[in-house]
C-alpha positions in Angstrom: -11.0 -29.7 7.5 -10.4 -28.6 11.0 -7.8 -26.3 11.9 -6.2 -27.3 15.0 -4.8 -25.1 17.7 -2.9 -25.6 20.5 -3.5 -24.8 23.9 0.0 -25.8 25.5 2.7 -23.7 23.8 3.7 -20.9 25.1 6.6 -20.3 22.9 4.9 -19.6 19.6 2.3 -18.1 19.1 1.2 -19.2 15.6 1.9 -22.9 13.5 1.9 -23.9 10.2 2.2 -27.7 10.1 1.8 -28.8 6.3 -0.1 -26.4 5.3 -1.3 -26.5 1.4 -4.1 -24.2 0.2 -5.9 -25.2 -4.0 -8.1 -23.9 -6.2 -10.3 -25.7 -8.3 -9.4 -25.8 -12.4 -11.5 -27.7 -14.8 -10.0 -31.3 -13.5 -9.6 -30.6 -9.9 -7.8 -28.7 -8.0 -4.6 -26.8 -8.0 -2.2 -27.0 -5.4 -0.6 -23.2 -4.9 0.7 -23.0 -1.7 2.8 -26.4 -1.0 3.2 -28.1 2.3 4.4 -24.9 4.4 5.4 -25.2 8.3 7.3 -22.5 10.2 6.3 -21.0 13.7 6.0 -17.2 15.2 7.4 -17.0 18.5 6.2 -14.8 21.3 7.1 -10.9 20.2 9.8 -12.7 17.2 10.0 -10.1 14.1 9.5 -12.2 10.9 10.2 -11.4 7.5 8.4 -14.1 4.4 9.9 -12.4 1.6 9.1 -13.7 -2.6 8.7 -12.2 -5.9 4.8 -11.7 -7.2 3.0 -14.4 -7.4 5.4 -16.6 -5.0 2.5 -17.2 -2.6 3.5 -15.0 0.1 -0.4 -12.8 0.9 -1.7 -16.7 0.0 -0.5 -18.2 2.9 -1.4 -15.0 4.7 -4.9 -15.8 4.1 -4.5 -19.6 5.5 -3.0 -18.3 8.6 -6.3 -15.7 9.2 -8.5 -18.1 7.8 -9.7 -15.8 4.9 -8.4 -18.1 1.8 -10.5 -16.2 -1.4 -13.3 -18.2 -2.5 -13.4 -20.7 -4.2 -9.7 -21.6 -2.9 -9.8 -23.3 0.2 -7.2 -24.8 2.8 -6.8 -28.4 1.6 -3.6 -30.0 3.9 -2.5 -29.3 7.2 -2.9 -27.4 10.4 -2.5 -24.1 12.3 -2.3 -23.9 15.7 -2.7 -20.8 18.0 -2.7 -21.0 21.4 -6.5 -20.6 22.9 -8.9 -22.0 21.1 -10.5 -24.4 18.3 -11.3 -23.2 14.9 -12.8 -24.8 11.8 -13.4 -23.8 8.2 -16.3 -22.7 8.6 -16.2 -20.9 11.0 -16.2 -17.1 9.6 -16.9 -15.2 12.3 -14.2 -16.7 14.8 -12.6 -13.8 18.0 -9.8 -15.0 17.9 -9.3 -13.3 14.2 -8.7 -9.1 15.9 -8.5 -10.4 19.1 -5.3 -12.8 18.9 -3.7 -12.9 15.4 -4.5 -9.7 13.2 -3.7 -7.6 9.5 -3.6 -5.2 8.3 -2.0 -5.6 4.7 -0.7 -2.8 1.3 -3.9 -1.0 0.7 -5.6 -0.1 4.0 -8.8 1.4 1.9 -10.1 -2.6 1.7 -9.8 -3.1 5.1 -11.6 0.5 6.2 -15.4 1.5 5.4 -15.3 4.4 3.6 -18.9 5.6 4.4 -17.9 5.1 8.3 -16.3 7.5 10.7 -13.0 6.7 12.0 -13.6 6.9 15.3 -16.6 4.8 14.7 -14.7 2.1 13.5 -11.9 1.7 15.9 -14.5 1.3 18.7 -17.0 -1.1 16.9 -13.7 -3.4 17.5 -13.3 -2.3 20.9 -16.5 -3.1 21.6 -16.9 -6.5 19.9 -13.6 -7.7 21.2 -13.3 -5.9 24.4 -17.0 -5.8 26.0 -16.2 -1.5 26.1 -19.1 0.2 26.7 -19.1 3.0 24.2 -17.8 5.4 26.1 -14.6 3.9 27.1 -14.1 2.4 23.4 -14.4 6.2 22.3 -12.0 7.3 25.3 -9.4 4.2 24.0 -9.7 4.7 20.5 -8.1 8.7 21.1 -5.6 6.8 22.7 -4.4 4.4 20.0 -4.6 7.8 17.3 -2.4 9.2 19.6 0.1 5.7 20.1 -0.4 5.2 16.2 1.4 9.3 15.5 -1.9 11.1 15.1 -1.7 14.6 16.9 -5.0 15.3 17.8 -6.7 12.2 17.6 -10.1 13.5 18.2 -10.5 15.7 15.3 -9.5 12.0 12.9 -11.8 10.4 14.8 -14.1 12.5 12.8 -13.1 11.8 10.2 -13.8 9.6 7.0 -11.3 7.0 5.3 -11.2 8.9 1.9 -9.8 12.3 3.5 -7.0 11.1 5.0 -3.8 10.4 3.4 -2.3 7.3 1.9 0.2 6.8 5.4 -1.7 7.9 7.6 -4.7 5.6 6.6 -2.2 3.0 7.1 -1.6 4.2 11.0 -5.3 4.0 11.3 -5.5 0.7 10.4 -2.9 0.3 12.2 -4.3 1.5 15.8 -7.4 -0.7 14.6 -5.0 -4.3 13.9 -3.5 -3.6 17.7 -6.3 -1.8 19.0 -7.4 -5.8 20.7 -3.5 -6.4 22.0 -2.9 -9.4 19.2 -0.7 -11.7 19.5 0.5 -11.7 16.2 0.2 -8.6 13.6 0.9 -10.0 10.1 2.1 -7.5 7.7 1.1 -8.1 4.2 2.9 -5.3 2.4 1.8 -2.9 4.8 4.7 0.0 2.9 4.3 -0.8 -1.1 2.2 2.3 -2.1 3.8 4.3 0.2 6.6 6.9 -0.4 10.0 5.9 1.5 10.1 8.3 4.7 6.2 7.2 5.1 7.7 3.9 5.0 10.6 4.1 7.3 7.7 5.9 10.4 5.3 3.2 8.9 8.3 0.3 10.3 9.2 2.8 13.4 5.8 1.8 14.3 5.6 -1.5 14.0 8.8 -1.6 16.0 7.7 0.9 18.8 4.3 -1.6 19.1 6.4 -5.0 18.7 8.2 -3.6 21.3 5.8 -2.8 24.0 3.2 -5.2 23.6 5.3 -8.5 23.4 3.6 -8.7 19.8 4.9 -11.1 17.1 5.0 -9.3 13.4 5.4 -11.2 10.2 6.1 -8.9 7.7 5.2 -10.4 4.3 7.3 -8.4 1.6 9.0 -8.8 -2.0 12.0 -6.4 -0.6 14.5 -7.9 1.4 16.3 -4.7 2.5 13.2 -3.8 4.2 12.9 -7.0 5.5 16.7 -7.4 6.9 16.0 -3.8 8.6 13.1 -4.9 10.8 12.8 -8.7 10.8 14.9 -11.1 12.6 13.5 -13.8 11.3 13.5 -14.1 7.1 11.7 -17.6 5.3 12.4 -17.2 1.4 9.6 -18.8 -0.7 9.5 -19.5 -4.4 6.1 -21.0 -6.6 4.4 -21.7 -3.0 7.1 -23.3 -1.7 9.6 -23.1 1.1 13.6 -22.4 0.0 15.1 -21.0 2.7 14.7 -20.0 6.2 16.9 -19.2 8.6 18.0 -15.3 10.9 18.4 -12.4 8.7 22.2 -12.2 9.3 22.8 -15.9 8.2 20.4 -15.5 4.7 22.0 -11.9 3.8 25.5 -12.5 4.9 25.4 -16.6 3.8 22.6 -18.0 1.5 22.6 -21.2 0.9 19.8 -21.7 -1.8 20.8 -19.8 -6.0 17.2 -18.1 -5.2 18.1 -16.2 -2.1 21.5 -15.3 -3.6 19.8 -13.7 -6.7 17.0 -11.9 -4.8 20.4 -10.6 -2.5 22.3 -9.8 -5.7 19.7 -7.2 -6.7 19.2 -5.3 -4.0 20.2 -1.6 -4.7 23.6 -0.7 -2.3 23.8 2.5 -2.5 27.8 2.3 -1.1 28.5 -0.2 -4.1 30.2 2.6 -6.1 31.8 -0.2 -8.7 28.1 -2.1 -9.8 26.7 0.2 -12.5 23.5 -2.2 -12.8 21.8 -4.3 -10.9 21.5 -8.1 -10.6 18.8 -9.5 -12.2 16.9 -13.1 -12.3 17.0 -14.6 -15.9 13.8 -16.3 -17.1 10.6 -15.4 -15.9 8.4 -16.9 -12.6 6.4 -20.5 -13.1 2.8 -20.6 -13.8 1.5 -21.0 -10.4 -0.8 -23.9 -9.8 1.2 -25.9 -12.4 2.4 -28.7 -11.5 6.0 -30.4 -12.8 8.6 -32.4 -11.5 12.1 -30.8 -10.0 12.6 -28.0 -8.1 10.2 -25.3 -10.1 14.1 -23.2 -9.9 16.1 -25.0 -11.7 15.4 -23.3 -14.9 16.9 -20.5 -13.6 19.4 -21.3 -11.5 23.1 -20.8 -12.9 23.8 -24.3 -11.1 21.3 -26.6 -11.9 21.9 -30.1 -13.1 19.6 -33.1 -14.8 18.7 -34.2 -10.5 17.2 -30.3 -10.5 14.9 -31.3 -13.4 13.9 -34.5 -12.2 13.4 -34.8 -8.6 11.8 -32.2 -6.3 14.1 -30.5 -3.2 13.6 -31.5 0.3 14.2 -29.0 3.0 15.9 -29.7 5.8 17.3 -28.1 8.5 21.4 -27.3 9.6 23.3 -29.2 12.2 21.9 -26.4 14.8 18.5 -25.7 13.6 18.4 -22.9 12.8 18.4 -22.9 8.9 16.4 -24.8 6.1 17.2 -24.9 2.4 15.8 -26.8 -0.3 18.0 -26.7 -2.7 20.6 -30.4 -4.1 23.3 -28.1 -4.8 22.8 -25.7 -1.8 25.7 -22.4 -1.8 28.1 -23.9 0.8 29.7 -21.4 3.2 32.5 -18.8 1.6 31.0 -19.2 -1.9 30.0 -17.1 -3.9 
């Protein structure tokens, strides 16, 4: 399969059109991400939210052409402004220069045996065609821009000598070194304490604003996403169940799952609530094909049609939000 790249759309840095991801099983291929479609505009900050196992990270890997083997993108098309890539092109120049990614564990993307300065310089030499001396100067600037007061010293260090927050800053410096149009941040603050989380998100916002860089922030934490993103996409069982502006989603959720996610977020100012809300039941087994809405067994609004018919994603009149539900919550309803 070829992932098609658009050449004329200046309003979108990346678009997914009915993208599916599957893994082989004993009797064929099990689809775990189902016909995902969304676009990200220039400089836009978008959140991708859902429980563990909802397909968020696999969607990100599909966008980067990095679905772990033996899995594969088995349907749809991905569009980026620029050039065309194919499934077999594992060393595409666009990765890093057009679209970059940082993950929850920066050690997974940093070589523990190579000094920090060399790892940043290699990106600049490979993608920007800089000389070694030019790359060293730029590496120093990048490390300073992400908050290292002594970047020359940091360039001489190995990843294992840095704290988790410092390693994430290094990963961010490498990711933005080639000025990508889109940065995919996959749970970048999950393993960090609250103070460092805030610092990393502030850095992401600063880089996004200064470089008109779009950011896709992937997280299970709706509170983090609501403070950073302009728009949010909610996933459940490998499908998009709702999307819209962050104000719309937080204040007027249409899908019962989104409403339940919001209710489970801690609120320091709600003195009346004595315990956090939980979603009853367990998420479905990934890849298991079933009729109807996969959230129906856990849904307080579920009826017979929810069990028997799979809902489709429907846009509202102004096309600013979408919901996939037979019984969406109407405006003002609880």
